[in-house]
KOLNUMAR-465383 format. One record per residue (C-alpha): chain; z negated, y, x negated; residue in three letters. Coordinates in Angstrom, 3 decimals, decimal comma. Layout:
N
<node "A" <Z Y X> "Ala">
...
! end
This chain:
235
<node "A" <0,000 0,000 0,000> "Met">
<node "A" <0,893 3,415 -1,313> "Ala">
<node "A" <-1,425 6,372 -1,209> "Phe">
<node "A" <-0,416 9,858 -0,222> "Gly">
<node "A" <-1,311 12,760 2,004> "Lys">
<node "A" <-2,353 11,644 5,437> "Arg">
<node "A" <-3,557 13,685 8,316> "Gly">
<node "A" <-4,515 17,329 8,286> "Lys">
<node "A" <-6,263 19,120 5,496> "Asn">
<node "A" <-9,942 18,580 6,120> "Arg">
<node "A" <-11,541 20,499 3,273> "Gly">
<node "A" <-11,977 19,795 -0,434> "Ser">
<node "A" <-10,993 16,592 -2,136> "Phe">
<node "A" <-14,624 15,626 -2,742> "Ala">
<node "A" <-15,624 16,139 0,894> "Ser">
<node "A" <-12,699 14,037 2,125> "Arg">
<node "A" <-13,667 11,222 -0,230> "Val">
<node "A" <-17,256 11,278 0,990> "Leu">
<node "A" <-16,049 11,270 4,578> "Glu">
<node "A" <-13,850 8,251 3,866> "Ser">
<node "A" <-16,719 6,368 2,250> "Ile">
<node "A" <-18,972 7,040 5,236> "Lys">
<node "A" <-16,305 5,659 7,558> "Glu">
<node "A" <-16,478 2,397 5,594> "Cys">
<node "A" <-20,249 2,204 5,772> "Gly">
<node "A" <-20,941 2,885 2,095> "Gly">
<node "A" <-19,480 1,727 -1,205> "Thr">
<node "A" <-19,870 -2,024 -0,791> "Asn">
<node "A" <-16,116 -2,692 -0,721> "Leu">
<node "A" <-13,973 -5,421 -2,191> "Leu">
<node "A" <-10,265 -4,983 -2,906> "Leu">
<node "A" <-9,129 -2,806 -0,060> "Val">
<node "A" <-6,674 0,034 0,246> "Ser">
<node "A" <-9,367 2,659 -0,018> "Ala">
<node "A" <-11,270 4,980 -2,287> "Ile">
<node "A" <-14,527 3,718 -3,788> "Val">
<node "A" <-17,046 5,876 -5,622> "Ile">
<node "A" <-19,032 4,159 -8,356> "Asn">
<node "A" <-20,876 5,574 -11,387> "Ala">
<node "A" <-19,501 9,035 -10,732> "Gly">
<node "A" <-15,874 7,892 -10,715> "Leu">
<node "A" <-13,331 7,637 -7,941> "Ile">
<node "A" <-11,537 4,295 -7,781> "Tyr">
<node "A" <-8,232 3,832 -5,989> "Met">
<node "A" <-8,217 0,155 -5,006> "Val">
<node "A" <-5,073 -1,487 -3,718> "His">
<node "A" <-3,341 -4,417 -2,054> "Glu">
<node "A" <-6,112 -6,353 -0,281> "Arg">
<node "A" <-8,091 -5,414 2,783> "Arg">
<node "A" <-11,722 -6,141 3,534> "Leu">
<node "A" <-11,835 -8,151 6,746> "Arg">
<node "A" <-13,115 -6,260 9,777> "Asn">
<node "A" <-13,272 -2,987 7,818> "Ala">
<node "A" <-12,175 0,238 9,540> "Pro">
<node "A" <-9,103 2,083 8,301> "Thr">
<node "A" <-9,848 4,615 5,589> "Val">
<node "A" <-8,065 7,931 5,294> "Val">
<node "A" <-6,865 8,218 1,699> "Ala">
<node "A" <-7,450 11,593 0,099> "Ala">
<node "A" <-4,744 12,933 -2,207> "Glu">
<node "A" <-5,277 13,406 -5,910> "Asn">
<node "A" <-6,865 16,636 -7,070> "Thr">
<node "A" <-3,759 17,868 -8,876> "Val">
<node "A" <-3,106 20,474 -6,210> "Asn">
<node "A" <-6,682 21,774 -6,530> "Asp">
<node "A" <-6,409 22,667 -10,215> "Ile">
<node "A" <-6,333 26,418 -10,713> "Lys">
<node "A" <-4,172 28,428 -13,071> "Ala">
<node "A" <-5,562 30,276 -16,047> "Gly">
<node "A" <-7,090 27,327 -17,886> "Ile">
<node "A" <-7,091 26,899 -21,657> "Gln">
<node "A" <-3,853 25,589 -23,140> "Lys">
<node "A" <-3,937 22,983 -25,878> "Gly">
<node "A" <-1,164 21,875 -28,227> "Ser">
<node "A" <0,775 18,740 -29,155> "Ile">
<node "A" <-0,256 17,303 -32,524> "Met">
<node "A" <2,067 16,290 -35,348> "Arg">
<node "A" <1,878 12,717 -36,661> "His">
<node "A" <0,182 13,822 -39,879> "Arg">
<node "A" <-2,578 15,516 -37,890> "Ser">
<node "A" <-3,010 12,445 -35,676> "Ile">
<node "A" <-3,367 10,222 -38,744> "Asp">
<node "A" <-5,940 12,614 -40,161> "Ser">
<node "A" <-8,093 12,335 -37,037> "Val">
<node "A" <-7,788 8,530 -36,866> "Leu">
<node "A" <-8,784 8,173 -40,538> "Lys">
<node "A" <-11,591 10,744 -40,403> "Ser">
<node "A" <-14,271 8,371 -39,163> "Gly">
<node "A" <-14,814 10,477 -36,042> "Ala">
<node "A" <-16,331 8,647 -33,075> "Val">
<node "A" <-14,158 7,869 -30,066> "Asn">
<node "A" <-16,439 9,149 -27,299> "Ile">
<node "A" <-14,372 7,441 -24,568> "Ala">
<node "A" <-14,789 3,913 -25,952> "Leu">
<node "A" <-15,920 1,484 -23,224> "Asn">
<node "A" <-16,429 4,257 -20,700> "Lys">
<node "A" <-15,363 3,699 -17,087> "Leu">
<node "A" <-11,915 4,771 -15,933> "Ala">
<node "A" <-9,923 5,034 -12,712> "Ala">
<node "A" <-6,244 5,383 -11,838> "Gln">
<node "A" <-4,131 6,153 -8,789> "Ser">
<node "A" <-2,701 2,611 -8,533> "Ser">
<node "A" <-2,609 -0,592 -10,550> "Thr">
<node "A" <0,291 -2,815 -11,481> "Phe">
<node "A" <-1,212 -6,266 -11,998> "Ala">
<node "A" <-0,401 -9,879 -11,265> "Val">
<node "A" <-3,974 -10,608 -10,256> "Glu">
<node "A" <-6,673 -8,198 -9,146> "Leu">
<node "A" <-10,384 -8,798 -9,593> "Ser">
<node "A" <-12,799 -8,141 -6,730> "His">
<node "A" <-15,192 -6,362 -9,097> "Asp">
<node "A" <-12,636 -4,301 -11,048> "Leu">
<node "A" <-13,336 -6,345 -14,189> "Asp">
<node "A" <-12,288 -4,777 -17,493> "Arg">
<node "A" <-10,179 -7,868 -18,200> "Ser">
<node "A" <-7,718 -7,175 -15,378> "Val">
<node "A" <-4,292 -6,635 -16,927> "Glu">
<node "A" <-3,022 -3,208 -15,924> "Gly">
<node "A" <-6,472 -1,986 -14,921> "Gly">
<node "A" <-7,650 1,511 -15,827> "Ala">
<node "A" <-10,465 0,297 -18,089> "Asn">
<node "A" <-8,093 -1,559 -20,420> "Arg">
<node "A" <-7,178 1,782 -22,027> "Ala">
<node "A" <-10,775 2,211 -23,196> "Leu">
<node "A" <-11,570 -1,231 -24,618> "Asp">
<node "A" <-10,748 -0,320 -28,236> "Gly">
<node "A" <-7,724 -2,606 -28,570> "Asn">
<node "A" <-4,678 -0,618 -29,735> "Arg">
<node "A" <-2,422 -3,682 -29,985> "Leu">
<node "A" <-2,560 -5,462 -26,629> "Glu">
<node "A" <-3,735 -5,088 -23,055> "Gly">
<node "A" <-2,471 -2,146 -21,016> "Ile">
<node "A" <-3,472 0,292 -18,330> "Ser">
<node "A" <-0,483 0,639 -16,007> "Gln">
<node "A" <0,008 2,308 -12,647> "Thr">
<node "A" <2,174 0,875 -9,875> "Gly">
<node "A" <5,953 1,061 -9,957> "Ala">
<node "A" <6,177 3,020 -6,687> "Lys">
<node "A" <3,441 5,531 -7,460> "Asp">
<node "A" <4,631 9,154 -7,394> "Cys">
<node "A" <2,518 11,634 -9,378> "His">
<node "A" <0,362 8,834 -10,835> "Pro">
<node "A" <-2,854 9,668 -12,670> "Trp">
<node "A" <-5,470 8,032 -14,898> "Trp">
<node "A" <-8,883 9,463 -15,718> "Gln">
<node "A" <-12,186 8,697 -17,391> "Thr">
<node "A" <-15,686 10,103 -17,090> "His">
<node "A" <-17,345 10,674 -20,471> "Leu">
<node "A" <-20,823 10,416 -19,004> "Gly">
<node "A" <-21,801 14,029 -19,604> "Gly">
<node "A" <-20,666 17,421 -20,841> "Asp">
<node "A" <-18,668 17,341 -24,100> "His">
<node "A" <-16,696 19,667 -26,337> "Glu">
<node "A" <-13,373 17,881 -26,769> "Ile">
<node "A" <-11,190 18,437 -29,821> "Asn">
<node "A" <-8,542 15,727 -29,544> "His">
<node "A" <-7,114 13,201 -27,087> "Val">
<node "A" <-4,872 10,501 -28,570> "Ile">
<node "A" <-2,714 8,219 -26,411> "Ile">
<node "A" <-1,280 4,927 -27,635> "Phe">
<node "A" <1,776 3,924 -25,592> "Lys">
<node "A" <3,112 0,372 -25,511> "Lys">
<node "A" <6,532 0,176 -27,219> "Pro">
<node "A" <8,486 -1,721 -24,586> "Asp">
<node "A" <10,937 -1,176 -21,731> "Ser">
<node "A" <8,387 0,863 -19,737> "Phe">
<node "A" <7,759 3,389 -22,508> "Gln">
<node "A" <10,502 5,789 -21,378> "His">
<node "A" <8,996 5,987 -17,874> "Lys">
<node "A" <5,924 7,864 -19,104> "Met">
<node "A" <7,108 11,430 -19,534> "Lys">
<node "A" <6,433 14,910 -18,166> "Lys">
<node "A" <2,696 14,423 -18,014> "Phe">
<node "A" <-0,388 16,606 -18,364> "His">
<node "A" <-3,473 15,798 -20,420> "Val">
<node "A" <-6,410 17,625 -18,851> "Glu">
<node "A" <-10,077 18,208 -19,539> "Val">
<node "A" <-12,127 18,770 -16,411> "Leu">
<node "A" <-15,614 20,074 -15,739> "Lys">
<node "A" <-15,602 18,280 -12,385> "Ser">
<node "A" <-13,051 16,297 -10,399> "Leu">
<node "A" <-11,717 19,562 -8,983> "Glu">
<node "A" <-12,125 22,006 -11,880> "Glu">
<node "A" <-9,934 21,748 -14,985> "Ala">
<node "A" <-10,915 23,717 -18,079> "Thr">
<node "A" <-7,981 22,888 -20,381> "Ala">
<node "A" <-4,623 21,125 -20,411> "Glu">
<node "A" <-1,556 20,195 -22,458> "Val">
<node "A" <1,862 19,390 -20,994> "Phe">
<node "A" <3,946 16,729 -22,761> "His">
<node "A" <7,581 16,669 -21,646> "Lys">
<node "A" <9,285 13,994 -23,729> "Ser">
<node "A" <9,018 10,209 -23,392> "Ala">
<node "A" <9,472 9,838 -27,160> "Ala">
<node "A" <6,713 8,613 -29,424> "Gly">
<node "A" <4,387 5,635 -29,381> "Glu">
<node "A" <1,338 7,720 -30,316> "Ile">
<node "A" <0,772 11,119 -28,729> "Ile">
<node "A" <-2,014 13,462 -29,746> "Gly">
<node "A" <-3,211 16,694 -28,156> "Val">
<node "A" <-5,561 19,230 -29,670> "Glu">
<node "A" <-7,794 21,899 -28,175> "Phe">
<node "A" <-8,756 24,933 -30,267> "Lys">
<node "A" <-11,400 25,995 -29,520> "Pro">
<node "A" <-12,753 22,680 -28,204> "Pro">
<node "A" <-12,313 22,205 -24,456> "Ala">
<node "A" <-15,531 21,671 -22,554> "Arg">
<node "A" <-15,770 19,096 -19,786> "Gly">
<node "A" <-16,910 15,689 -18,536> "Glu">
<node "A" <-13,586 14,160 -17,507> "Phe">
<node "A" <-10,239 13,531 -19,193> "Val">
<node "A" <-7,260 13,017 -16,917> "Arg">
<node "A" <-3,622 12,108 -17,557> "Ile">
<node "A" <-1,269 12,859 -14,669> "Arg">
<node "A" <2,494 12,861 -14,249> "Met">
<node "A" <4,507 15,575 -12,555> "Glu">
<node "A" <7,067 13,167 -11,116> "Glu">
<node "A" <7,396 9,571 -9,962> "Cys">
<node "A" <6,926 7,245 -12,912> "Gly">
<node "A" <4,588 4,813 -14,610> "Ile">
<node "A" <1,545 5,578 -16,732> "Ile">
<node "A" <1,711 2,808 -19,311> "His">
<node "A" <-0,857 2,939 -22,128> "Met">
<node "A" <-2,516 0,659 -24,655> "Leu">
<node "A" <-5,392 3,047 -25,408> "Gln">
<node "A" <-6,723 6,532 -24,799> "Val">
<node "A" <-9,121 7,851 -27,433> "Glu">
<node "A" <-11,123 11,054 -27,083> "Val">
<node "A" <-12,763 12,854 -29,988> "Tyr">
<node "A" <-15,439 15,490 -29,585> "Gly">
<node "A" <-19,179 16,049 -29,446> "Thr">
<node "A" <-21,740 15,975 -26,631> "Pro">
<node "A" <-23,148 19,285 -25,444> "Val">
<node "A" <-26,913 19,483 -25,688> "Ser">
<node "A" <-28,623 20,199 -22,391> "Ser">
! end
């Protein structure tokens, strides 16, 4: 089942999600075509319905809620990417939880297990050589995002794409840092599909709790890993 805009505009993205969850009687959902909130993240879960569950109104992605005037980052050269990867800096996104707008997978796990091929969490398991996060083939404006677990100053985001026939489908995408699910603080736009490793840099560091990758057009987000480098902000 595809997700999109349904019904009339009923307020902010967050309020519509909460309303949808209430209609389902909480967050105790299996694989249904719905939105599930868990650990501060929004999960888009597809393809199977929970028996006897009411229909859920799917809220659209927050891309239309992002305001202009945010900090602009820059695309990194390969030499700069290598410098970051060899610096010994800590990948602050490693083993964090992630979500994406849809999932292309042969089998789906009822508990959103990290081992699900194509699942959002595969891009954060530390394996740059195998295992992918991949959105569905019919997903227009697909997105992927992770919650870093708190406020951070983010210097670099590095994306490892899988070099195969799907590589050219991931183009014209934004890399965003967000303070909340509806408030972006910084972004970089990457137009080309070229390159197996893509790095973005924020100077000064972008402050936020979320990192999101979203495409402007129909396509497939197809990644081996997403690594985020920065430092936590002291409370």
